[in-house]
C-alpha positions in Angstrom: 40.0 58.7 88.4 37.1 60.8 89.4 38.0 61.0 92.7 41.7 62.0 91.9 40.5 64.8 89.4 38.5 66.1 92.3 41.5 65.8 95.0 43.6 67.4 92.4 40.5 70.5 91.6 40.2 70.8 95.4 44.1 71.4 95.9 44.6 73.9 92.9 41.6 75.7 94.7 43.4 75.7 97.9 46.7 76.6 96.2 44.8 79.7 94.6 43.0 80.9 97.9 46.3 80.9 99.6 47.9 82.8 97.1 44.9 85.5 96.9 45.2 85.3 100.8 49.1 86.2 100.7 48.7 88.8 97.4 46.2 90.4 100.0 48.4 90.5 102.9 51.1 92.0 101.1 48.6 94.6 99.9 47.8 95.3 103.4 51.4 95.8 104.4 52.2 97.8 101.1 49.1 100.2 102.4 50.4 100.5 105.8 54.0 101.8 104.3 52.5 103.9 102.5 50.3 105.3 105.3 53.4 105.3 107.3 55.7 107.3 104.3 53.0 109.8 104.3 52.5 110.4 107.8 56.7 110.8 108.0 56.3 113.5 105.1 53.5 115.5 106.7 55.7 115.6 109.8 58.3 117.1 107.8 56.3 119.3 105.8 55.1 120.5 109.3 58.6 121.1 110.6 59.6 122.7 107.6 56.7 125.2 107.5 56.9 126.0 110.9 60.8 126.7 110.7 59.4 129.3 107.3 56.8 130.7 109.6 59.5 131.3 112.0 61.5 132.9 109.6 59.2 134.8 107.9 58.2 136.4 111.1 62.2 137.2 111.5 62.6 138.8 108.4 59.1 141.0 109.0 60.7 142.1 112.2 64.2 143.1 110.4 62.2 144.7 107.4 60.2 147.0 109.5 63.3 147.3 111.3 64.8 148.6 108.3 61.9 150.4 106.7 62.0 152.6 110.2 65.5 153.6 110.0 65.1 154.4 106.1 62.5 156.8 106.4 63.3 159.7 104.8 65.1 162.4 107.1 64.5 167.1 107.0 67.5 168.5 107.9 66.6 172.2 109.5 68.3 175.0 109.7 67.6 176.8 113.3 69.6 179.1 115.3 70.2 178.3 119.2 69.8 180.5 122.1 74.1 181.8 121.9 72.9 182.7 118.1 74.8 179.7 116.4 73.0 178.2 113.4 72.4 174.5 113.5 71.3 171.8 111.3 68.7 169.7 113.0 67.9 166.2 111.4 64.0 165.3 111.7 62.0 162.2 110.6 59.3 163.4 108.0 56.7 160.9 109.6 57.4 162.5 112.9 57.2 166.0 111.4 54.2 164.8 109.5 52.5 163.8 112.0 53.0 166.7 114.4 51.7 168.9 111.7 48.8 166.9 111.2 48.3 167.5 114.9 48.6 171.0 114.2 46.0 171.5 111.4 43.6 169.4 114.0 43.9 171.7 116.5 43.6 174.7 114.4 40.4 173.4 113.3 38.9 172.5 116.2 39.5 175.9 117.8 38.1 177.5 114.3 35.0 175.3 115.2 34.6 176.3 119.0 35.4 180.0 118.2 
């Protein structure tokens, strides 16, 4: 009877060890699947980020172009050599830059004089 109980106990221990091994193998498989899934998601995120960066660069370029064309313009009346009065459209920023240059020239010539 003692031998029979020992054999049954060994069989139960073996069954428990087999189940533990199966459970560990299942956990390994689940971890591998989770890792692969995360890698796939990261690749999708990277791709999406690259597309967004490209779109942002294009939008910035369009905005810069739009800002340049939307700069305020100034109309200036001038008389041409034939005596006719004509309206000229001037970009404010260009006009402002020219004024800055003239001011700089005036200051430098005053320093030299």
